TORDREN-176056 format. One line per 10 residues: number of its first residue (from 0); their letters; for each residue x, y, z of N, C-alpha, C. Coordinates in Angstrom, 3 decimals. Layout:
<milums>
NUM> A> X Y Z X Y Z X Y Z ~ ...
</milums>
This chain:
<milums>
0> MSSSDLSSTN> 99.929 103.359 117.412 101.261 103.459 116.695 101.336 104.669 115.788 ~ 102.272 105.487 115.945 102.435 106.625 115.126 103.020 106.393 113.791 ~ 102.845 107.393 112.902 103.288 107.123 111.544 104.806 106.901 111.492 ~ 105.499 107.560 112.457 106.993 107.431 112.516 107.429 106.033 112.826 ~ 106.526 105.335 113.520 106.878 103.989 113.969 106.651 102.954 112.902 ~ 106.082 103.438 111.764 105.685 102.425 110.684 106.596 102.537 109.463 ~ 107.754 103.255 109.603 108.620 103.444 108.446 109.541 102.275 108.074 ~ 109.750 101.380 109.119 110.656 100.268 108.953 110.028 99.208 108.109 ~ 110.848 98.550 107.286 110.300 97.438 106.470 109.926 96.211 107.252 ~ 110.559 96.117 108.530 110.259 94.966 109.449 109.045 95.208 110.323
10> TYMASGFCNK> 108.485 96.424 110.170 107.264 96.693 111.061 106.125 95.754 110.710 ~ 105.489 95.103 111.687 104.360 94.193 111.411 103.095 95.009 111.271 ~ 102.448 94.948 110.098 101.294 95.729 109.726 100.005 94.906 109.887 ~ 100.072 93.601 109.811 98.791 92.747 109.879 99.161 91.634 110.820 ~ 98.312 91.420 111.784 98.548 90.325 112.735 97.286 89.756 113.390 ~ 97.312 88.623 113.893 96.114 88.051 114.563 96.528 86.749 115.115 ~ 95.776 86.412 116.263 96.021 85.124 116.880 95.325 83.995 116.176 ~ 95.985 82.936 115.935 95.506 81.731 115.211 95.164 80.705 116.232 ~ 93.937 80.351 116.350 93.447 79.295 117.304 94.008 77.866 116.839 ~ 94.204 77.644 115.683 94.612 76.329 115.191 96.043 76.102 115.639
20> CNREHRLSQG> 96.876 77.164 115.460 98.338 77.121 115.688 98.646 77.520 117.179 ~ 97.557 78.121 117.826 97.812 78.661 119.141 98.941 79.655 119.280 ~ 98.997 80.446 118.342 100.073 81.518 118.297 99.611 82.627 117.277 ~ 100.350 83.737 117.334 100.007 84.861 116.536 100.810 84.709 115.166 ~ 100.053 85.052 114.049 100.688 85.120 112.686 100.730 86.592 112.373 ~ 101.838 86.938 111.751 102.134 88.473 111.355 102.688 88.604 110.073 ~ 102.418 89.708 109.416 102.983 90.059 108.116 103.595 91.461 108.244 ~ 104.829 91.598 107.807 105.501 92.863 107.903 105.214 93.770 106.650 ~ 105.767 95.062 106.760 105.485 96.005 105.711 106.300 95.640 104.442 ~ 107.479 95.197 104.617 108.305 94.785 103.481 108.592 96.060 102.656
30> TSRQSSLALI> 108.449 95.945 101.299 108.663 97.061 100.408 107.271 97.733 100.019 ~ 106.239 97.330 100.686 104.827 97.817 100.321 104.702 99.284 100.426 ~ 105.459 99.871 101.453 105.349 101.294 101.735 105.655 102.131 100.466 ~ 106.733 101.654 99.818 107.173 102.385 98.605 106.041 102.251 97.534 ~ 105.457 101.065 97.415 104.277 100.836 96.466 103.115 101.667 96.868 ~ 102.833 101.855 98.179 101.810 102.681 98.565 102.054 104.127 98.282 ~ 103.241 104.653 98.520 103.581 106.092 98.160 103.409 106.259 96.643 ~ 103.678 105.296 95.830 103.493 105.361 94.465 102.027 105.545 94.083 ~ 101.179 104.723 94.861 99.728 104.759 94.630 99.134 106.132 95.023 ~ 99.667 106.605 96.115 99.144 107.933 96.638 99.509 108.982 95.553
40> KRLDEQQSIH> 100.728 109.004 94.920 101.015 109.920 93.912 100.078 109.727 92.688 ~ 99.797 108.508 92.345 98.904 108.274 91.256 97.508 108.754 91.501 ~ 96.951 108.574 92.726 95.702 109.114 93.065 95.634 110.663 93.002 ~ 96.798 111.217 93.522 96.930 112.672 93.478 96.827 113.219 91.991 ~ 97.590 112.518 91.151 97.683 112.979 89.729 96.464 112.703 89.005 ~ 95.922 111.573 89.100 94.696 111.185 88.325 93.390 111.717 88.867 ~ 93.364 111.900 90.227 92.186 112.230 90.899 91.004 111.270 90.620 ~ 91.540 109.997 90.442 90.618 108.882 90.188 91.271 107.608 90.601 ~ 90.416 106.596 91.000 90.946 105.363 91.354 91.143 104.340 90.237 ~ 90.620 104.718 89.071 90.762 103.813 87.908 92.232 103.900 87.458
50> FSYDSDKNKK> 92.771 102.709 87.117 94.215 102.691 86.638 94.222 103.062 85.077 ~ 93.140 102.840 84.452 92.962 103.373 82.992 91.480 103.646 82.787 ~ 91.241 104.781 82.251 89.833 105.056 81.895 89.768 106.172 80.793 ~ 88.642 106.118 80.021 88.575 107.059 78.982 87.186 107.595 78.752 ~ 86.305 107.361 79.760 84.976 107.859 79.622 84.574 108.743 80.742 ~ 83.676 109.774 80.485 83.111 110.662 81.491 82.465 109.859 82.539 ~ 81.777 108.817 82.189 81.023 108.013 83.126 81.911 107.322 84.219 ~ 83.023 106.839 83.689 83.976 106.259 84.626 84.517 107.336 85.557 ~ 84.857 108.477 85.031 85.381 109.670 85.785 84.466 109.971 86.939 ~ 83.211 109.976 86.680 82.140 110.378 87.558 82.164 109.512 88.717
60> YSSTLPLLGE> 82.162 108.138 88.540 82.059 107.241 89.619 83.458 106.883 90.326 ~ 84.601 107.210 89.675 85.864 106.872 90.141 86.640 108.000 90.744 ~ 86.003 109.208 90.806 86.798 110.435 91.149 87.074 110.351 92.712 ~ 88.311 110.831 93.069 88.710 110.860 94.411 88.412 112.152 95.058 ~ 87.811 113.164 94.380 87.603 114.420 94.893 86.687 114.414 96.076 ~ 85.547 113.565 96.080 84.648 113.508 97.245 85.413 113.135 98.514 ~ 86.462 112.334 98.379 87.246 111.976 99.566 87.890 113.096 100.223 ~ 88.139 114.097 99.535 88.826 115.351 100.076 87.832 116.349 100.567 ~ 86.558 116.067 100.393 85.538 117.012 100.831 84.498 116.444 101.775 ~ 83.271 116.693 101.643 82.277 116.293 102.567 82.208 114.833 102.889
70> ARGKMFGVLN> 82.450 114.014 101.892 82.355 112.522 102.176 83.423 111.977 103.032 ~ 84.567 112.807 103.156 85.799 112.443 103.904 86.433 111.211 103.258 ~ 87.592 110.926 103.871 88.474 109.910 103.173 88.202 108.485 103.605 ~ 89.064 107.585 103.113 88.942 106.182 103.505 90.298 105.547 103.423 ~ 90.332 104.283 103.848 91.624 103.539 103.942 91.870 102.834 102.524 ~ 93.099 102.841 102.139 93.544 102.145 100.957 94.681 101.167 101.391 ~ 94.833 100.067 100.692 95.939 99.079 101.031 96.612 98.521 99.788 ~ 97.882 98.214 100.039 98.720 97.590 98.954 99.294 96.270 99.540 ~ 99.273 95.188 98.817 99.865 94.035 99.191 100.822 93.501 98.135 ~ 102.055 93.487 98.506 103.134 92.996 97.529 103.250 91.547 97.618
80> CLTMSNLPVS> 103.322 90.852 96.460 103.265 89.355 96.482 104.351 88.815 95.449 ~ 104.553 87.550 95.482 105.286 86.858 94.516 104.460 85.840 93.939 ~ 104.450 85.669 92.639 103.645 84.545 91.961 104.371 83.266 92.193 ~ 103.868 82.109 91.635 104.534 80.901 91.795 105.813 80.757 90.985 ~ 105.936 81.692 90.053 107.249 81.818 89.265 108.108 82.886 89.911 ~ 107.779 83.350 91.068 108.659 84.346 91.786 108.627 85.609 91.115 ~ 107.662 86.003 90.403 107.457 87.350 89.760 106.755 88.243 90.728 ~ 107.148 89.492 90.925 106.547 90.344 91.785 105.260 90.910 91.252 ~ 104.268 91.182 92.087 102.969 91.690 91.790 102.375 92.442 92.890 ~ 101.678 93.498 92.652 101.120 94.343 93.736 99.586 94.233 93.552
90> LYAFSGQFNK> 98.951 94.126 94.749 97.484 94.096 94.785 96.997 95.350 95.483 ~ 95.823 95.795 95.104 95.344 97.060 95.654 93.924 96.883 96.221 ~ 93.581 97.599 97.261 92.252 97.470 97.840 91.780 98.792 98.499 ~ 90.517 99.064 98.490 89.917 100.193 99.229 88.989 99.556 100.287 ~ 88.797 100.193 101.438 87.874 99.693 102.410 86.450 99.937 102.111 ~ 85.590 99.021 102.455 84.253 99.169 102.222 83.899 99.384 100.744 ~ 82.951 100.387 100.486 82.626 100.762 99.188 83.259 102.052 98.685 ~ 83.339 102.181 97.392 83.888 103.397 96.819 82.804 104.039 95.959 ~ 82.284 105.187 96.451 81.163 105.904 95.697 79.970 104.849 95.492 ~ 79.676 104.118 96.593 78.554 103.168 96.634 78.798 101.916 95.706
100> RWFVKGWVPT> 80.111 101.717 95.287 80.413 100.506 94.497 81.243 99.635 95.278 ~ 80.885 98.356 95.285 81.676 97.336 95.997 82.976 96.878 95.161 ~ 82.835 96.946 93.855 83.964 96.473 93.006 84.300 97.451 91.913 ~ 85.580 97.710 91.778 86.039 98.562 90.691 87.312 97.845 90.137 ~ 87.256 97.716 88.714 88.340 97.045 88.020 89.661 97.508 88.410 ~ 90.612 96.535 88.607 91.959 96.831 89.039 92.153 96.692 90.540 ~ 91.046 96.666 91.302 91.078 96.546 92.775 90.575 95.099 93.186 ~ 91.065 94.600 94.304 90.580 93.238 94.764 89.095 93.321 95.081 ~ 88.439 92.178 94.873 87.002 92.208 95.252 86.680 91.997 96.740 ~ 85.350 91.894 96.965 84.841 91.673 98.308 85.040 90.221 98.667
110> LFELDAFHSI> 84.702 90.001 99.883 84.798 88.520 100.405 83.426 87.726 100.276 ~ 82.548 88.408 99.460 81.218 87.795 99.272 80.872 87.917 97.813 ~ 79.924 87.109 97.414 79.402 87.213 96.034 78.383 88.404 95.921 ~ 78.601 89.332 94.959 77.809 90.490 94.923 76.366 90.158 94.599 ~ 76.080 89.168 93.777 74.656 88.888 93.460 73.936 88.351 94.649 ~ 74.689 87.563 95.493 74.041 87.099 96.738 73.784 88.144 97.694 ~ 74.712 89.102 97.732 74.606 90.256 98.656 73.359 91.091 98.314 ~ 73.204 91.361 96.924 72.095 92.282 96.425 70.761 91.574 96.742 ~ 70.644 90.219 96.596 69.424 89.473 96.770 68.901 89.571 98.168 ~ 69.880 89.689 99.065 69.617 89.771 100.520 69.347 91.183 100.970
120> NDHTEKTIKA> 70.259 92.043 100.501 70.278 93.466 100.967 69.255 94.378 100.453 ~ 69.119 94.357 99.121 68.446 95.543 98.455 66.945 95.758 98.955 ~ 66.151 94.720 98.996 64.800 94.886 99.339 64.668 95.271 100.796 ~ 65.409 94.624 101.701 65.325 94.997 103.129 65.840 96.335 103.382 ~ 66.882 96.677 102.689 67.457 98.122 102.900 66.372 99.124 102.464 ~ 65.633 98.865 101.434 64.590 99.803 101.056 63.475 99.810 102.171 ~ 63.195 98.717 102.778 62.238 98.692 103.845 62.658 99.559 105.019 ~ 63.964 99.344 105.385 64.545 100.101 106.485 64.524 101.602 106.246 ~ 64.804 102.024 105.035 64.786 103.448 104.686 63.347 104.018 104.751 ~ 62.406 103.173 104.410 60.972 103.605 104.356 60.517 103.816 105.864
130> ITREIENTEA> 60.903 102.855 106.700 60.630 102.932 108.102 61.292 104.162 108.763 ~ 62.479 104.520 108.341 63.222 105.688 108.835 62.504 106.949 108.444 ~ 61.903 107.070 107.245 61.198 108.181 106.799 59.876 108.290 107.665 ~ 59.305 107.135 107.896 58.070 107.114 108.676 58.357 107.639 110.183 ~ 59.485 107.218 110.719 59.934 107.612 112.050 60.044 109.157 112.062 ~ 60.591 109.741 111.037 60.899 111.129 111.000 59.596 111.885 111.027 ~ 58.537 111.312 110.559 57.228 112.006 110.405 56.211 111.559 111.514 ~ 56.784 110.887 112.516 55.971 110.413 113.624 56.334 111.183 115.012 ~ 55.417 111.433 115.812 55.672 112.152 117.065 56.741 111.356 117.983 ~ 57.832 112.136 118.161 58.881 111.531 118.908 58.356 110.916 120.337
140> HSSQWLNLRK> 58.865 109.666 120.616 58.574 108.984 121.896 57.170 108.593 122.092 ~ 56.345 108.678 121.040 55.031 108.132 121.044 55.173 106.585 120.964 ~ 54.063 105.845 121.153 54.066 104.397 121.076 54.414 103.904 119.696 ~ 53.776 104.619 118.759 54.087 104.240 117.252 55.565 104.516 116.953 ~ 56.131 105.590 117.459 57.530 105.920 117.166 58.395 104.909 117.819 ~ 58.125 104.540 118.975 58.950 103.469 119.693 58.898 102.070 118.902 ~ 57.648 101.723 118.486 57.535 100.544 117.856 58.180 100.490 116.467 ~ 58.189 101.651 115.756 58.859 101.753 114.500 60.399 101.612 114.639 ~ 60.881 102.249 115.627 62.346 102.143 115.982 62.697 100.739 116.381 ~ 61.837 100.068 117.080 62.194 98.664 117.451 62.138 97.787 116.175
150> TRRTLSQSLM> 61.176 97.933 115.347 61.078 97.212 114.061 62.291 97.468 113.246 ~ 62.699 98.672 113.131 63.898 98.998 112.349 65.166 98.379 112.807 ~ 65.338 98.400 114.160 66.482 97.798 114.802 66.502 96.255 114.586 ~ 65.375 95.591 114.679 65.310 94.142 114.460 65.555 93.843 113.085 ~ 65.055 94.557 112.095 65.345 94.311 110.682 66.840 94.483 110.362 ~ 67.447 95.660 110.934 68.846 95.955 110.674 69.757 94.842 111.236 ~ 69.511 94.357 112.412 70.270 93.337 113.084 70.219 91.996 112.312 ~ 68.960 91.662 111.918 68.771 90.407 111.162 69.468 90.552 109.812 ~ 69.469 91.633 109.159 70.027 91.917 107.828 71.543 91.732 107.943 ~ 72.094 92.292 108.951 73.545 92.208 109.162 73.975 90.814 109.383
160> KEIHALYRLT> 73.233 89.995 110.122 73.620 88.645 110.356 73.589 87.851 109.052 ~ 72.630 88.132 108.187 72.503 87.452 106.948 73.643 87.902 105.944 ~ 74.076 89.101 105.982 75.196 89.567 105.219 76.423 89.017 105.647 ~ 76.639 88.966 106.934 77.923 88.370 107.494 78.016 86.903 107.061 ~ 76.944 86.165 106.965 76.991 84.813 106.603 77.421 84.498 105.216 ~ 77.472 85.568 104.385 77.876 85.432 103.046 79.374 85.423 102.881 ~ 80.065 86.000 103.857 81.521 86.188 103.694 82.307 84.938 103.852 ~ 83.230 84.691 102.995 84.129 83.514 103.003 85.551 83.916 103.053 ~ 86.294 83.299 104.033 87.732 83.658 104.151 88.561 82.504 103.799 ~ 89.618 82.726 103.016 90.567 81.600 102.563 91.931 82.018 103.127
170> NFRGETKPLT> 92.695 81.046 103.650 94.017 81.198 104.212 94.978 80.521 103.322 ~ 96.272 80.612 103.794 97.428 80.076 102.969 97.704 78.626 103.199 ~ 96.768 77.955 103.887 96.842 76.458 103.950 95.744 75.957 103.041 ~ 94.976 76.884 102.307 93.976 76.439 101.398 92.679 76.133 102.059 ~ 92.530 76.550 103.340 91.332 76.357 104.031 90.311 77.638 103.824 ~ 89.123 77.358 103.551 88.055 78.336 103.441 86.991 78.057 104.467 ~ 86.636 79.167 105.196 85.623 79.134 106.297 84.708 80.301 106.274 ~ 83.495 80.284 106.669 82.646 81.394 106.889 83.166 82.376 107.800 ~ 83.022 83.693 107.566 83.446 84.721 108.512 82.783 84.468 109.925 ~ 81.607 84.074 109.911 80.845 83.817 111.213 81.611 82.742 111.956
180> EVFKGKNMPT> 82.252 81.892 111.403 82.927 80.744 112.060 84.419 81.158 112.501 ~ 84.943 82.058 111.748 86.354 82.517 112.035 86.383 83.613 113.131 ~ 85.465 84.535 113.015 85.439 85.634 114.054 85.179 85.162 115.454 ~ 85.967 85.497 116.366 85.822 85.138 117.748 85.439 86.340 118.536 ~ 84.300 86.315 119.135 83.760 87.423 119.902 82.189 87.425 119.914 ~ 81.643 88.090 120.906 80.190 88.062 120.936 79.487 88.932 119.939 ~ 79.973 90.066 119.665 79.332 90.992 118.718 80.275 91.356 117.674 ~ 79.990 90.948 116.448 80.816 91.211 115.295 80.536 92.714 114.810 ~ 81.536 93.574 114.748 81.282 94.929 114.439 80.848 95.053 112.886 ~ 80.018 95.992 112.630 79.650 96.298 111.286 80.917 96.671 110.455
190> GTGDCCAPKL> 81.012 96.024 109.255 82.179 96.275 108.471 83.293 95.320 108.627 ~ 83.146 94.304 109.498 84.095 93.230 109.540 84.265 92.494 108.245 ~ 85.518 92.400 107.762 85.722 91.712 106.506 85.771 92.674 105.363 ~ 85.498 93.990 105.574 85.478 94.983 104.458 86.728 95.876 104.533 ~ 87.626 95.702 105.338 88.886 96.474 105.462 89.751 95.922 104.369 ~ 90.851 96.698 104.175 91.813 96.392 103.014 92.545 95.044 103.275 ~ 93.123 94.868 104.491 93.927 93.674 104.768 93.185 92.351 104.459 ~ 91.934 92.189 104.927 91.213 90.918 104.724 90.988 90.693 103.233 ~ 90.578 91.760 102.513 90.352 91.653 101.085 91.675 91.242 100.253 ~ 92.709 91.986 100.658 93.997 91.653 99.888 94.456 90.223 100.213
200> LNFAAMNNLR> 94.467 89.854 101.507 95.024 88.532 101.794 94.120 87.425 101.246 ~ 92.828 87.561 101.242 91.939 86.541 100.677 92.165 86.403 99.194 ~ 92.324 87.519 98.491 92.596 87.473 97.048 93.959 86.739 96.781 ~ 94.963 87.102 97.505 96.341 86.494 97.365 96.183 84.905 97.593 ~ 95.476 84.495 98.702 95.481 83.144 99.147 94.688 82.358 97.947 ~ 93.675 82.932 97.430 92.784 82.236 96.351 93.474 82.144 95.088 ~ 94.520 82.958 94.862 95.172 83.011 93.572 96.660 82.586 93.564 ~ 97.043 81.823 94.620 98.367 81.226 94.722 99.433 82.285 94.716 ~ 99.266 83.424 95.398 100.224 84.454 95.521 100.784 84.541 96.867 ~ 102.040 84.714 97.068 102.608 84.775 98.318 103.017 86.113 98.798
210> PTGISEFFYG> 102.291 86.653 99.807 102.562 87.981 100.300 103.970 88.259 100.755 ~ 104.536 89.403 100.427 105.927 89.760 101.000 105.854 91.007 101.768 ~ 104.721 91.746 101.797 104.610 92.971 102.495 103.225 93.633 102.347 ~ 102.724 94.290 103.320 101.446 94.942 103.371 101.447 96.249 103.983 ~ 100.792 97.236 103.394 100.661 98.633 103.909 99.252 99.086 103.676 ~ 98.726 99.897 104.754 97.425 100.491 104.659 97.595 101.956 105.041 ~ 96.967 102.831 104.309 97.066 104.278 104.588 95.717 104.927 104.294 ~ 95.499 106.096 104.957 94.211 106.887 104.792 94.455 107.916 103.714 ~ 93.457 108.116 102.903 93.549 109.080 101.792 92.274 109.941 101.820 ~ 92.478 111.288 101.937 91.345 112.151 101.958 91.176 112.924 103.237
220> RETKSGSHSH> 90.028 113.674 103.359 89.841 114.544 104.477 89.798 113.697 105.848 ~ 90.419 114.194 106.810 90.405 113.434 108.140 88.993 113.052 108.594 ~ 88.968 111.943 109.385 87.664 111.540 109.868 87.198 112.570 110.909 ~ 85.920 112.527 111.190 85.383 113.484 112.264 85.951 113.341 113.576 ~ 86.325 112.091 113.914 86.900 111.828 115.198 88.375 112.294 115.204 ~ 89.020 112.559 114.043 90.459 112.824 113.976 91.313 111.601 114.122 ~ 90.752 110.355 114.037 91.485 109.215 114.302 92.411 108.782 113.086 ~ 91.941 109.274 111.849 92.719 109.048 110.601 92.906 110.313 109.832 ~ 94.137 110.572 109.353 94.447 111.749 108.569 95.118 111.408 107.316 ~ 94.982 112.322 106.335 95.494 112.111 104.972 96.966 111.658 104.972
230> GIFSASCQEK> 97.210 110.560 104.257 98.602 110.135 104.018 99.218 109.394 105.096 ~ 98.439 109.226 106.262 99.027 108.463 107.381 98.801 107.025 107.267 ~ 99.871 106.177 107.550 99.857 104.790 107.509 99.388 104.279 108.868 ~ 98.693 103.061 108.850 98.183 102.501 109.997 98.338 100.955 109.895 ~ 98.542 100.304 111.009 98.453 98.792 111.169 97.014 98.355 110.968 ~ 96.757 97.151 110.771 95.416 96.636 110.612 94.708 96.813 111.985 ~ 93.381 97.047 111.927 92.662 97.419 113.195 92.485 96.220 114.100 ~ 92.413 96.493 115.382 92.201 95.541 116.354 90.786 95.025 116.455 ~ 89.843 95.866 116.279 88.438 95.553 116.504 87.876 94.589 115.507 ~ 88.120 94.899 114.153 87.468 94.134 113.041 88.490 93.123 112.430
240> CAPILGFMLC> 89.708 93.516 112.359 90.626 92.669 111.606 91.400 91.659 112.433 ~ 91.959 92.033 113.634 92.714 91.127 114.442 92.029 89.843 114.666 ~ 90.665 89.833 114.943 90.039 88.538 115.228 90.005 87.567 114.061 ~ 90.216 88.052 112.758 90.118 87.135 111.652 91.540 86.962 110.948 ~ 92.441 87.844 111.145 93.734 87.743 110.417 94.621 86.661 110.880 ~ 94.463 86.147 112.100 95.228 85.018 112.526 94.928 83.830 111.641 ~ 93.605 83.593 111.323 93.204 82.508 110.418 93.700 82.795 109.006 ~ 93.533 83.994 108.594 93.794 84.350 107.195 95.294 84.290 106.786 ~ 96.184 84.545 107.819 97.682 84.520 107.667 98.238 83.118 107.842 ~ 97.338 82.161 108.385 97.890 80.901 108.609 98.338 80.137 107.437
250> GLDNDSSGEN> 99.568 79.533 107.526 100.180 78.877 106.408 101.176 79.727 105.685 ~ 101.318 81.030 106.065 102.241 81.848 105.367 103.594 81.921 106.075 ~ 103.617 81.444 107.351 104.866 81.510 108.034 105.991 80.635 107.377 ~ 107.263 81.203 107.407 108.321 80.488 106.723 109.229 79.739 107.688 ~ 108.863 79.745 108.970 109.690 78.968 109.955 108.804 78.653 111.078 ~ 109.346 77.922 112.061 108.542 77.468 113.227 108.488 78.428 114.293 ~ 108.962 79.596 114.213 109.025 80.578 115.265 107.697 81.276 115.392 ~ 106.871 81.249 114.341 105.611 81.935 114.440 105.734 83.358 113.848 ~ 106.915 83.794 113.444 107.050 85.144 112.869 107.234 85.021 111.359 ~ 106.496 85.863 110.710 106.539 85.924 109.231 107.789 86.698 108.826
260> GY> 108.637 86.099 107.995 109.794 86.779 107.612 109.693 87.658 106.376 ~ 108.481 87.953 105.927 108.329 88.607 104.658 107.758 90.077 104.868
</milums>
């Protein structure tokens, strides 16, 4: 879908098939595009993702300048919501990590507990990196080289399964399920649950906020593949998000037609 196709407030930006309802749930853009454009302007002016900061340390870790250079850009998202008192509120998310940080104040958190993640990930990640260094110093295609590569692959696959098991998804019916139970498919892609839409919707559902519109855009130097360019809006991805958004959007529909009117 081209950027010109995403300008309408009625354009559906997040969608997925719900196995419980046996139909697709969808969320439109609403007024979130305007909120996203305001966020882009703020990122341009501040050159930082912090909404308020006053220390050099914060500036170092929150700078957006690496996104415009060698590190290349990433996806950002905005979810406009209404509180239980019908007051408007905007939520903000970045995909994956920002400068190796999973959480930055002012942005919605991950779908997993950080302490649990570090207890599982950190030691094994160090082991994997050590094996990688050993592979680099071993004769290519030798028996030792092949065994090291096999060991690294097994460790990486096992670690990813353990990490995916930490993720919890909450929908607008108040149901919470593990990511591994919600995702339908043989092989779960790396990064599933780390995109903006799942983070935003999960936080809204857990805090009694009713979404009225969602937008995601790419900020920074274009990807090597050229699939994402600076300032371009995109609908939620089919590979990682569509298989879980049906569950996450369940309960948000305002009528029996299966189309979300917000």
